[in-house]
mmCIF file as gemmi writes it, N, C-alpha and C atoms, coordinates in Angstrom:
data_model
loop_
_atom_site.group_PDB
_atom_site.id
_atom_site.type_symbol
_atom_site.label_atom_id
_atom_site.label_alt_id
_atom_site.label_comp_id
_atom_site.label_asym_id
_atom_site.label_entity_id
_atom_site.label_seq_id
_atom_site.pdbx_PDB_ins_code
_atom_site.Cartn_x
_atom_site.Cartn_y
_atom_site.Cartn_z
_atom_site.occupancy
_atom_site.B_iso_or_equiv
_atom_site.pdbx_formal_charge
_atom_site.auth_seq_id
_atom_site.auth_asym_id
_atom_site.pdbx_PDB_model_num
ATOM 1 N N . MET Axp A 1 ? 10.609 -13.264 -6.874 1 0 ? 1 A 1
ATOM 2 C CA . MET Axp A 1 ? 10.835 -12.744 -5.552 1 0 ? 1 A 1
ATOM 3 C C . MET Axp A 1 ? 10.791 -14.032 -4.4 1 0 ? 1 A 1
ATOM 4 N N . GLY Axp A 2 ? 9.433 -14.422 -4.214 1 0 ? 2 A 1
ATOM 5 C CA . GLY Axp A 2 ? 10.021 -15.838 -2.938 1 0 ? 2 A 1
ATOM 6 C C . GLY Axp A 2 ? 10.178 -15.239 -2.087 1 0 ? 2 A 1
ATOM 7 N N . ASP Axp A 3 ? 10.9 -15.968 -1.069 1 0 ? 3 A 1
ATOM 8 C CA . ASP Axp A 3 ? 11.608 -16.139 0.391 1 0 ? 3 A 1
ATOM 9 C C . ASP Axp A 3 ? 12.522 -14.724 0.7 1 0 ? 3 A 1
ATOM 10 N N . ASP Axp A 4 ? 12.944 -14.191 -0.997 1 0 ? 4 A 1
ATOM 11 C CA . ASP Axp A 4 ? 13.782 -13.426 -0.562 1 0 ? 4 A 1
ATOM 12 C C . ASP Axp A 4 ? 13.382 -11.831 0.228 1 0 ? 4 A 1
ATOM 13 N N . VAL Axp A 5 ? 12.384 -12.476 -0.07 1 0 ? 5 A 1
ATOM 14 C CA . VAL Axp A 5 ? 11.872 -10.319 0.04 1 0 ? 5 A 1
ATOM 15 C C . VAL Axp A 5 ? 11.811 -9.812 1.212 1 0 ? 5 A 1
ATOM 16 N N . LYS Axp A 6 ? 12.128 -9.264 1.747 1 0 ? 6 A 1
ATOM 17 C CA . LYS Axp A 6 ? 12.493 -8.289 3.276 1 0 ? 6 A 1
ATOM 18 C C . LYS Axp A 6 ? 11.892 -7.097 3.269 1 0 ? 6 A 1
ATOM 19 N N . VAL Axp A 7 ? 11.385 -6.667 3.962 1 0 ? 7 A 1
ATOM 20 C CA . VAL Axp A 7 ? 10.4 -5.423 3.687 1 0 ? 7 A 1
ATOM 21 C C . VAL Axp A 7 ? 11.425 -4.76 4.805 1 0 ? 7 A 1
ATOM 22 N N . ASP Axp A 8 ? 11.67 -3.37 4.815 1 0 ? 8 A 1
ATOM 23 C CA . ASP Axp A 8 ? 12.448 -2.856 5.986 1 0 ? 8 A 1
ATOM 24 C C . ASP Axp A 8 ? 11.44 -2.135 6.666 1 0 ? 8 A 1
ATOM 25 N N . VAL Axp A 9 ? 11.279 -2.484 7.572 1 0 ? 9 A 1
ATOM 26 C CA . VAL Axp A 9 ? 10.327 -2.583 9.222 1 0 ? 9 A 1
ATOM 27 C C . VAL Axp A 9 ? 10.301 -0.957 9.06 1 0 ? 9 A 1
ATOM 28 N N . GLY Axp A 10 ? 11.702 -0.32 9.631 1 0 ? 10 A 1
ATOM 29 C CA . GLY Axp A 10 ? 11.397 1.029 9.598 1 0 ? 10 A 1
ATOM 30 C C . GLY Axp A 10 ? 11.213 2.203 8.704 1 0 ? 10 A 1
ATOM 31 N N . THR Axp A 11 ? 11.41 2.141 7.381 1 0 ? 11 A 1
ATOM 32 C CA . THR Axp A 11 ? 11.275 3.048 6.289 1 0 ? 11 A 1
ATOM 33 C C . THR Axp A 11 ? 9.687 2.108 6.156 1 0 ? 11 A 1
ATOM 34 N N . PHE Axp A 12 ? 8.709 0.764 6.459 1 0 ? 12 A 1
ATOM 35 C CA . PHE Axp A 12 ? 7.536 0.913 6.187 1 0 ? 12 A 1
ATOM 36 C C . PHE Axp A 12 ? 6.691 1.582 7.244 1 0 ? 12 A 1
ATOM 37 N N . GLY Axp A 13 ? 6.919 1.472 8.136 1 0 ? 13 A 1
ATOM 38 C CA . GLY Axp A 13 ? 6.377 2.311 9.666 1 0 ? 13 A 1
ATOM 39 C C . GLY Axp A 13 ? 6.62 3.726 9.058 1 0 ? 13 A 1
ATOM 40 N N . THR Axp A 14 ? 7.769 4.181 8.665 1 0 ? 14 A 1
ATOM 41 C CA . THR Axp A 14 ? 7.855 5.671 8.344 1 0 ? 14 A 1
ATOM 42 C C . THR Axp A 14 ? 6.655 6.217 7.335 1 0 ? 14 A 1
ATOM 43 N N . ARG Axp A 15 ? 6.943 5.679 6.125 1 0 ? 15 A 1
ATOM 44 C CA . ARG Axp A 15 ? 5.745 5.65 5.183 1 0 ? 15 A 1
ATOM 45 C C . ARG Axp A 15 ? 4.531 5.556 4.975 1 0 ? 15 A 1
ATOM 46 N N . LEU Axp A 16 ? 4.214 4.674 6.379 1 0 ? 16 A 1
ATOM 47 C CA . LEU Axp A 16 ? 3.136 4.288 6.7 1 0 ? 16 A 1
ATOM 48 C C . LEU Axp A 16 ? 2.209 5.504 7.743 1 0 ? 16 A 1
ATOM 49 N N . GLN Axp A 17 ? 3.236 6.258 8.507 1 0 ? 17 A 1
ATOM 50 C CA . GLN Axp A 17 ? 2.473 7.268 9.898 1 0 ? 17 A 1
ATOM 51 C C . GLN Axp A 17 ? 2.232 8.527 8.297 1 0 ? 17 A 1
ATOM 52 N N . LYS Axp A 18 ? 3.485 8.236 7.435 1 0 ? 18 A 1
ATOM 53 C CA . LYS Axp A 18 ? 3.165 10.207 6.59 1 0 ? 18 A 1
ATOM 54 C C . LYS Axp A 18 ? 1.607 9.721 5.338 1 0 ? 18 A 1
ATOM 55 N N . LEU Axp A 19 ? 1.48 8.807 5.208 1 0 ? 19 A 1
ATOM 56 C CA . LEU Axp A 19 ? 0.34 8.099 4.655 1 0 ? 19 A 1
ATOM 57 C C . LEU Axp A 19 ? -1.006 8.667 5.628 1 0 ? 19 A 1
ATOM 58 N N . TYR Axp A 20 ? -1.132 8.168 6.875 1 0 ? 20 A 1
ATOM 59 C CA . TYR Axp A 20 ? -2.033 8.451 8.173 1 0 ? 20 A 1
ATOM 60 C C . TYR Axp A 20 ? -2.116 9.758 8.417 1 0 ? 20 A 1
ATOM 61 N N . LYS Axp A 21 ? -0.931 10.499 8.552 1 0 ? 21 A 1
ATOM 62 C CA . LYS Axp A 21 ? -1.426 11.517 8.755 1 0 ? 21 A 1
ATOM 63 C C . LYS Axp A 21 ? -1.694 12.62 7.752 1 0 ? 21 A 1
ATOM 64 N N . HIS Axp A 22 ? -1.277 12.557 6.653 1 0 ? 22 A 1
ATOM 65 C CA . HIS Axp A 22 ? -1.791 13.575 5.437 1 0 ? 22 A 1
ATOM 66 C C . HIS Axp A 22 ? -3.301 12.497 5.421 1 0 ? 22 A 1
ATOM 67 N N . TRP Axp A 23 ? -4.036 11.892 4.98 1 0 ? 23 A 1
ATOM 68 C CA . TRP Axp A 23 ? -5.604 11.067 5.434 1 0 ? 23 A 1
ATOM 69 C C . TRP Axp A 23 ? -5.746 12.016 6.509 1 0 ? 23 A 1
ATOM 70 N N . PHE Axp A 24 ? -5.206 11.662 7.692 1 0 ? 24 A 1
ATOM 71 C CA . PHE Axp A 24 ? -6.06 12.706 8.474 1 0 ? 24 A 1
ATOM 72 C C . PHE Axp A 24 ? -5.926 14.04 8.505 1 0 ? 24 A 1
ATOM 73 N N . ASP Axp A 25 ? -4.96 14.403 7.907 1 0 ? 25 A 1
ATOM 74 C CA . ASP Axp A 25 ? -5.055 16.21 7.885 1 0 ? 25 A 1
ATOM 75 C C . ASP Axp A 25 ? -6.065 16.677 6.751 1 0 ? 25 A 1
ATOM 76 N N . GLN Axp A 26 ? -5.652 15.543 5.716 1 0 ? 26 A 1
ATOM 77 C CA . GLN Axp A 26 ? -6.573 16.486 4.27 1 0 ? 26 A 1
ATOM 78 C C . GLN Axp A 26 ? -8.074 15.434 3.728 1 0 ? 26 A 1
ATOM 79 N N . ARG Axp A 27 ? -8.193 14.711 4.793 1 0 ? 27 A 1
ATOM 80 C CA . ARG Axp A 27 ? -9.449 13.563 4.879 1 0 ? 27 A 1
ATOM 81 C C . ARG Axp A 27 ? -10.488 14.218 4.081 1 0 ? 27 A 1
ATOM 82 N N . ASP Axp A 28 ? -11.183 15.306 4.438 1 0 ? 28 A 1
ATOM 83 C CA . ASP Axp A 28 ? -12.277 16.55 4.323 1 0 ? 28 A 1
ATOM 84 C C . ASP Axp A 28 ? -12.053 16.742 2.935 1 0 ? 28 A 1
ATOM 85 N N . THR Axp A 29 ? -11.165 17.076 2.61 1 0 ? 29 A 1
ATOM 86 C CA . THR Axp A 29 ? -10.621 17.876 1.172 1 0 ? 29 A 1
ATOM 87 C C . THR Axp A 29 ? -9.584 16.855 0.012 1 0 ? 29 A 1
ATOM 88 N N . ALA Axp A 30 ? -8.658 16.29 0.586 1 0 ? 30 A 1
ATOM 89 C CA . ALA Axp A 30 ? -8.085 15.603 -0.321 1 0 ? 30 A 1
ATOM 90 C C . ALA Axp A 30 ? -8.525 14.131 -0.544 1 0 ? 30 A 1
ATOM 91 N N . TRP Axp A 31 ? -9.085 13.547 0.832 1 0 ? 31 A 1
ATOM 92 C CA . TRP Axp A 31 ? -9.468 12.048 0.521 1 0 ? 31 A 1
ATOM 93 C C . TRP Axp A 31 ? -11.324 12.077 0.413 1 0 ? 31 A 1
ATOM 94 N N . GLY Axp A 32 ? -11.768 13.226 0.872 1 0 ? 32 A 1
ATOM 95 C CA . GLY Axp A 32 ? -13.411 12.699 -0.392 1 0 ? 32 A 1
ATOM 96 C C . GLY Axp A 32 ? -14.094 12.557 1.228 1 0 ? 32 A 1
ATOM 97 N N . GLY Axp A 33 ? -13.286 12.291 2.274 1 0 ? 33 A 1
ATOM 98 C CA . GLY Axp A 33 ? -14.064 12.174 3.585 1 0 ? 33 A 1
ATOM 99 C C . GLY Axp A 33 ? -14.123 10.6 3.992 1 0 ? 33 A 1
ATOM 100 N N . SER Axp A 34 ? -13.271 9.727 3.623 1 0 ? 34 A 1
ATOM 101 C CA . SER Axp A 34 ? -12.883 8.818 3.589 1 0 ? 34 A 1
ATOM 102 C C . SER Axp A 34 ? -13.113 8.307 5.112 1 0 ? 34 A 1
ATOM 103 N N . ARG Axp A 35 ? -13.472 7.364 5.179 1 0 ? 35 A 1
ATOM 104 C CA . ARG Axp A 35 ? -13.022 6.512 6.713 1 0 ? 35 A 1
ATOM 105 C C . ARG Axp A 35 ? -12.078 4.905 6.462 1 0 ? 35 A 1
ATOM 106 N N . ALA Axp A 36 ? -12.032 4.408 5.168 1 0 ? 36 A 1
ATOM 107 C CA . ALA Axp A 36 ? -11.092 3.477 4.952 1 0 ? 36 A 1
ATOM 108 C C . ALA Axp A 36 ? -10.309 3.889 3.643 1 0 ? 36 A 1
ATOM 109 N N . LEU Axp A 37 ? -9.29 3.243 3.912 1 0 ? 37 A 1
ATOM 110 C CA . LEU Axp A 37 ? -8.623 2.995 1.969 1 0 ? 37 A 1
ATOM 111 C C . LEU Axp A 37 ? -8.211 1.82 1.978 1 0 ? 37 A 1
ATOM 112 N N . ALA Axp A 38 ? -8.864 1.938 0.389 1 0 ? 38 A 1
ATOM 113 C CA . ALA Axp A 38 ? -8.42 0 -0.31 1 0 ? 38 A 1
ATOM 114 C C . ALA Axp A 38 ? -7.293 0.01 -1.079 1 0 ? 38 A 1
ATOM 115 N N . VAL Axp A 39 ? -6.122 -0.776 -1.092 1 0 ? 39 A 1
ATOM 116 C CA . VAL Axp A 39 ? -5.793 -0.284 -2.889 1 0 ? 39 A 1
ATOM 117 C C . VAL Axp A 39 ? -4.926 -1.749 -2.863 1 0 ? 39 A 1
ATOM 118 N N . ALA Axp A 40 ? -6.011 -2.086 -4.311 1 0 ? 40 A 1
ATOM 119 C CA . ALA Axp A 40 ? -5.37 -3.902 -4.767 1 0 ? 40 A 1
ATOM 120 C C . ALA Axp A 40 ? -4.077 -3.448 -5.832 1 0 ? 40 A 1
ATOM 121 N N . VAL Axp A 41 ? -3.408 -4.437 -6.291 1 0 ? 41 A 1
ATOM 122 C CA . VAL Axp A 41 ? -3.07 -4.526 -6.927 1 0 ? 41 A 1
ATOM 123 C C . VAL Axp A 41 ? -2.969 -6.363 -7.661 1 0 ? 41 A 1
ATOM 124 N N . GLY Axp A 42 ? -3.66 -5.992 -8.773 1 0 ? 42 A 1
ATOM 125 C CA . GLY Axp A 42 ? -4.254 -7.638 -9.932 1 0 ? 42 A 1
ATOM 126 C C . GLY Axp A 42 ? -2.449 -8.05 -10.405 1 0 ? 42 A 1
ATOM 127 N N . SER Axp A 43 ? -2.635 -9.202 -11.175 1 0 ? 43 A 1
ATOM 128 C CA . SER Axp A 43 ? -1.807 -9.88 -11.456 1 0 ? 43 A 1
ATOM 129 C C . SER Axp A 43 ? -0.38 -8.635 -12.04 1 0 ? 43 A 1
ATOM 130 N N . SER Axp A 44 ? 0.616 -9.584 -12.005 1 0 ? 44 A 1
ATOM 131 C CA . SER Axp A 44 ? 1.638 -8.604 -12.711 1 0 ? 44 A 1
ATOM 132 C C . SER Axp A 44 ? 1.494 -8.665 -14.072 1 0 ? 44 A 1
ATOM 133 N N . THR Axp A 45 ? 1.712 -7.373 -14.744 1 0 ? 45 A 1
ATOM 134 C CA . THR Axp A 45 ? 1.835 -7.221 -16.185 1 0 ? 45 A 1
ATOM 135 C C . THR Axp A 45 ? 2.349 -5.783 -16.249 1 0 ? 45 A 1
ATOM 136 N N . GLU Axp A 46 ? 3.586 -5.719 -17.432 1 0 ? 46 A 1
ATOM 137 C CA . GLU Axp A 46 ? 4.109 -4.826 -17.849 1 0 ? 46 A 1
ATOM 138 C C . GLU Axp A 46 ? 3.132 -3.486 -17.805 1 0 ? 46 A 1
ATOM 139 N N . ASP Axp A 47 ? 1.88 -3.448 -17.874 1 0 ? 47 A 1
ATOM 140 C CA . ASP Axp A 47 ? 0.934 -2.277 -18.105 1 0 ? 47 A 1
ATOM 141 C C . ASP Axp A 47 ? 1.089 -2.081 -16.452 1 0 ? 47 A 1
ATOM 142 N N . LEU Axp A 48 ? 1.412 -2.697 -15.167 1 0 ? 48 A 1
ATOM 143 C CA . LEU Axp A 48 ? 1.438 -2.142 -13.938 1 0 ? 48 A 1
ATOM 144 C C . LEU Axp A 48 ? 1.948 -1.009 -12.937 1 0 ? 48 A 1
ATOM 145 N N . ARG Axp A 49 ? 3.064 -0.871 -13.613 1 0 ? 49 A 1
ATOM 146 C CA . ARG Axp A 49 ? 4.362 0.292 -13.186 1 0 ? 49 A 1
ATOM 147 C C . ARG Axp A 49 ? 3.842 1.141 -13.95 1 0 ? 49 A 1
ATOM 148 N N . TYR Axp A 50 ? 2.76 1.557 -14.188 1 0 ? 50 A 1
ATOM 149 C CA . TYR Axp A 50 ? 2.386 2.83 -14.299 1 0 ? 50 A 1
ATOM 150 C C . TYR Axp A 50 ? 0.966 3.252 -13.437 1 0 ? 50 A 1
ATOM 151 N N . LEU Axp A 51 ? 0.454 2.379 -12.787 1 0 ? 51 A 1
ATOM 152 C CA . LEU Axp A 51 ? -0.924 2.577 -11.883 1 0 ? 51 A 1
ATOM 153 C C . LEU Axp A 51 ? -0.58 3.169 -10.477 1 0 ? 51 A 1
ATOM 154 N N . LYS Axp A 52 ? -1.423 4.024 -10.045 1 0 ? 52 A 1
ATOM 155 C CA . LYS Axp A 52 ? -1.039 4.937 -9.056 1 0 ? 52 A 1
ATOM 156 C C . LYS Axp A 52 ? -1.148 3.716 -7.467 1 0 ? 52 A 1
ATOM 157 N N . SER Axp A 53 ? -2.085 2.362 -7.696 1 0 ? 53 A 1
ATOM 158 C CA . SER Axp A 53 ? -1.831 1.589 -6.772 1 0 ? 53 A 1
ATOM 159 C C . SER Axp A 53 ? -0.735 0.878 -6.102 1 0 ? 53 A 1
ATOM 160 N N . LEU Axp A 54 ? 0.241 0.517 -7.955 1 0 ? 54 A 1
ATOM 161 C CA . LEU Axp A 54 ? 0.902 -0.467 -8.023 1 0 ? 54 A 1
ATOM 162 C C . LEU Axp A 54 ? 2.157 0.887 -7.085 1 0 ? 54 A 1
ATOM 163 N N . THR Axp A 55 ? 1.942 2.019 -7.625 1 0 ? 55 A 1
ATOM 164 C CA . THR Axp A 55 ? 3.127 2.773 -6.872 1 0 ? 55 A 1
ATOM 165 C C . THR Axp A 55 ? 3.301 3.101 -5.426 1 0 ? 55 A 1
ATOM 166 N N . LEU Axp A 56 ? 1.593 2.666 -5.097 1 0 ? 56 A 1
ATOM 167 C CA . LEU Axp A 56 ? 1.889 2.73 -3.506 1 0 ? 56 A 1
ATOM 168 C C . LEU Axp A 56 ? 2.186 1.732 -3.149 1 0 ? 56 A 1
ATOM 169 N N . HIS Axp A 57 ? 2.292 1.02 -3.498 1 0 ? 57 A 1
ATOM 170 C CA . HIS Axp A 57 ? 2.838 -0.767 -2.983 1 0 ? 57 A 1
ATOM 171 C C . HIS Axp A 57 ? 3.874 -0.624 -3.269 1 0 ? 57 A 1
ATOM 172 N N . LEU Axp A 58 ? 5.148 0.049 -3.822 1 0 ? 58 A 1
ATOM 173 C CA . LEU Axp A 58 ? 6.297 0.51 -4.35 1 0 ? 58 A 1
ATOM 174 C C . LEU Axp A 58 ? 6.773 1.312 -3.207 1 0 ? 58 A 1
ATOM 175 N N . TRP Axp A 59 ? 6.191 1.983 -2.936 1 0 ? 59 A 1
ATOM 176 C CA . TRP Axp A 59 ? 6.608 3.175 -2.044 1 0 ? 59 A 1
ATOM 177 C C . TRP Axp A 59 ? 6.46 2.789 -0.519 1 0 ? 59 A 1
ATOM 178 N N . LEU Axp A 60 ? 5.331 1.955 0.268 1 0 ? 60 A 1
ATOM 179 C CA . LEU Axp A 60 ? 5.014 1.535 1.44 1 0 ? 60 A 1
ATOM 180 C C . LEU Axp A 60 ? 6.496 0.205 1.649 1 0 ? 60 A 1
ATOM 181 N N . PHE Axp A 61 ? 6.713 -0.809 0.247 1 0 ? 61 A 1
ATOM 182 C CA . PHE Axp A 61 ? 7.086 -2.279 1.094 1 0 ? 61 A 1
ATOM 183 C C . PHE Axp A 61 ? 8.478 -1.964 0.209 1 0 ? 61 A 1
ATOM 184 N N . GLY Axp A 62 ? 8.811 -1.107 -0.59 1 0 ? 62 A 1
ATOM 185 C CA . GLY Axp A 62 ? 9.934 -1.18 -1.46 1 0 ? 62 A 1
ATOM 186 C C . GLY Axp A 62 ? 9.85 -2.772 -2.787 1 0 ? 62 A 1
ATOM 187 N N . TYR Axp A 63 ? 8.864 -3.137 -2.637 1 0 ? 63 A 1
ATOM 188 C CA . TYR Axp A 63 ? 8.339 -3.926 -3.989 1 0 ? 63 A 1
ATOM 189 C C . TYR Axp A 63 ? 7.16 -3.837 -4.106 1 0 ? 63 A 1
ATOM 190 N N . GLU Axp A 64 ? 7.011 -4.887 -5.827 1 0 ? 64 A 1
ATOM 191 C CA . GLU Axp A 64 ? 6.199 -4.922 -6.259 1 0 ? 64 A 1
ATOM 192 C C . GLU Axp A 64 ? 5.233 -6.063 -5.625 1 0 ? 64 A 1
ATOM 193 N N . LEU Axp A 65 ? 3.993 -5.851 -5.29 1 0 ? 65 A 1
ATOM 194 C CA . LEU Axp A 65 ? 2.895 -6.72 -4.574 1 0 ? 65 A 1
ATOM 195 C C . LEU Axp A 65 ? 2.069 -7.589 -5.574 1 0 ? 65 A 1
ATOM 196 N N . PRO Axp A 66 ? 2.555 -7.952 -6.815 1 0 ? 66 A 1
ATOM 197 C CA . PRO Axp A 66 ? 0.615 -8.438 -7.246 1 0 ? 66 A 1
ATOM 198 C C . PRO Axp A 66 ? -0.124 -9.722 -6.817 1 0 ? 66 A 1
ATOM 199 N N . GLY Axp A 67 ? -1.471 -8.912 -7.158 1 0 ? 67 A 1
ATOM 200 C CA . GLY Axp A 67 ? -2.173 -9.824 -5.967 1 0 ? 67 A 1
ATOM 201 C C . GLY Axp A 67 ? -2.215 -9.54 -4.962 1 0 ? 67 A 1
ATOM 202 N N . ALA Axp A 68 ? -2.034 -8.337 -4.105 1 0 ? 68 A 1
ATOM 203 C CA . ALA Axp A 68 ? -2.335 -8.061 -2.861 1 0 ? 68 A 1
ATOM 204 C C . ALA Axp A 68 ? -3.128 -6.956 -3.004 1 0 ? 68 A 1
ATOM 205 N N . CYS Axp A 69 ? -3.731 -6.666 -1.627 1 0 ? 69 A 1
ATOM 206 C CA . CYS Axp A 69 ? -4.248 -5.375 -1.313 1 0 ? 69 A 1
ATOM 207 C C . CYS Axp A 69 ? -3.984 -5.018 -0.033 1 0 ? 69 A 1
ATOM 208 N N . VAL Axp A 70 ? -4.2 -3.632 0.488 1 0 ? 70 A 1
ATOM 209 C CA . VAL Axp A 70 ? -4.092 -3.404 1.928 1 0 ? 70 A 1
ATOM 210 C C . VAL Axp A 70 ? -5.447 -1.931 1.784 1 0 ? 70 A 1
ATOM 211 N N . VAL Axp A 71 ? -5.604 -2.752 3.182 1 0 ? 71 A 1
ATOM 212 C CA . VAL Axp A 71 ? -6.807 -1.83 3.599 1 0 ? 71 A 1
ATOM 213 C C . VAL Axp A 71 ? -5.457 -0.956 4.86 1 0 ? 71 A 1
ATOM 214 N N . VAL Axp A 72 ? -6.376 0.516 4.903 1 0 ? 72 A 1
ATOM 215 C CA . VAL Axp A 72 ? -5.913 1.485 6.205 1 0 ? 72 A 1
ATOM 216 C C . VAL Axp A 72 ? -7.336 1.802 6.671 1 0 ? 72 A 1
ATOM 217 N N . ALA Axp A 73 ? -7.488 1.563 7.429 1 0 ? 73 A 1
ATOM 218 C CA . ALA Axp A 73 ? -8.604 2.072 8.387 1 0 ? 73 A 1
ATOM 219 C C . ALA Axp A 73 ? -8.482 3.281 10.105 1 0 ? 73 A 1
ATOM 220 N N . MET Axp A 74 ? -9.209 3.336 10.113 1 0 ? 74 A 1
ATOM 221 C CA . MET Axp A 74 ? -8.966 4.59 11.339 1 0 ? 74 A 1
ATOM 222 C C . MET Axp A 74 ? -7.782 4.03 12.132 1 0 ? 74 A 1
ATOM 223 N N . SER Axp A 75 ? -8 3.275 12.647 1 0 ? 75 A 1
ATOM 224 C CA . SER Axp A 75 ? -6.921 2.786 14.033 1 0 ? 75 A 1
ATOM 225 C C . SER Axp A 75 ? -6.226 0.791 13.38 1 0 ? 75 A 1
ATOM 226 N N . LEU Axp A 76 ? -6.34 0.762 12.125 1 0 ? 76 A 1
ATOM 227 C CA . LEU Axp A 76 ? -5.28 -0.701 11.838 1 0 ? 76 A 1
ATOM 228 C C . LEU Axp A 76 ? -5.485 -0.631 10.504 1 0 ? 76 A 1
ATOM 229 N N . TRP Axp A 77 ? -4.259 -1.705 10.349 1 0 ? 77 A 1
ATOM 230 C CA . TRP Axp A 77 ? -3.947 -1.95 8.472 1 0 ? 77 A 1
ATOM 231 C C . TRP Axp A 77 ? -4.339 -3.277 8.44 1 0 ? 77 A 1
ATOM 232 N N . ARG Axp A 78 ? -4.146 -3.529 7.065 1 0 ? 78 A 1
ATOM 233 C CA . ARG Axp A 78 ? -3.815 -4.882 7.17 1 0 ? 78 A 1
ATOM 234 C C . ARG Axp A 78 ? -3.58 -5.061 5.344 1 0 ? 78 A 1
ATOM 235 N N . ALA Axp A 79 ? -3.028 -6.309 5.255 1 0 ? 79 A 1
ATOM 236 C CA . ALA Axp A 79 ? -2.087 -6.452 3.992 1 0 ? 79 A 1
ATOM 237 C C . ALA Axp A 79 ? -2.763 -7.984 3.462 1 0 ? 79 A 1
ATOM 238 N N . ALA Axp A 80 ? -3.064 -8.3 2.519 1 0 ? 80 A 1
ATOM 239 C CA . ALA Axp A 80 ? -3.382 -9.799 2.356 1 0 ? 80 A 1
ATOM 240 C C . ALA Axp A 80 ? -2.622 -9.659 0.349 1 0 ? 80 A 1
ATOM 241 N N . THR Axp A 81 ? -1.964 -11.168 0.333 1 0 ? 81 A 1
ATOM 242 C CA . THR Axp A 81 ? -1.234 -11.095 -0.974 1 0 ? 81 A 1
ATOM 243 C C . THR Axp A 81 ? -1.128 -12.498 -1.093 1 0 ? 81 A 1
ATOM 244 N N . GLN Axp A 82 ? -1.383 -12.94 -2.601 1 0 ? 82 A 1
ATOM 245 C CA . GLN Axp A 82 ? -0.864 -13.96 -3.023 1 0 ? 82 A 1
ATOM 246 C C . GLN Axp A 82 ? 0.101 -14.736 -2.647 1 0 ? 82 A 1
ATOM 247 N N . ARG Axp A 83 ? 0.022 -15.983 -2.766 1 0 ? 83 A 1
ATOM 248 C CA . ARG Axp A 83 ? 1.593 -16.63 -2.347 1 0 ? 83 A 1
ATOM 249 C C . ARG Axp A 83 ? 2.998 -16.238 -3.83 1 0 ? 83 A 1
ATOM 250 N N . LEU Axp A 84 ? 4.172 -15.667 -3.508 1 0 ? 84 A 1
ATOM 251 C CA . LEU Axp A 84 ? 4.844 -15.438 -4.041 1 0 ? 84 A 1
ATOM 252 C C . LEU Axp A 84 ? 5.757 -17.138 -4.748 1 0 ? 84 A 1
ATOM 253 N N . LEU Axp A 85 ? 5.852 -16.931 -5.329 1 0 ? 85 A 1
ATOM 254 C CA . LEU Axp A 85 ? 6.748 -17.679 -5.837 1 0 ? 85 A 1
ATOM 255 C C . LEU Axp A 85 ? 7.801 -17.774 -6.874 1 0 ? 85 A 1
């Protein structure tokens, strides 16, 4: 991947809003009353393509982000990833 990774900001924003909306609307039922969400993906292996966390990263960013963690809280979100070579 490296320097050619470009996240479509419009698509990312729309999808993040959908995640927030579902979380806020269904927090007590579907999300177990959670106040924050953390979705981590470990190192890249062929088995990762079947994990729910990787699926969420692909849906949000449009890319596999191995070694990444996304944290979504009530009023902010953060993402941290290892350097991609």
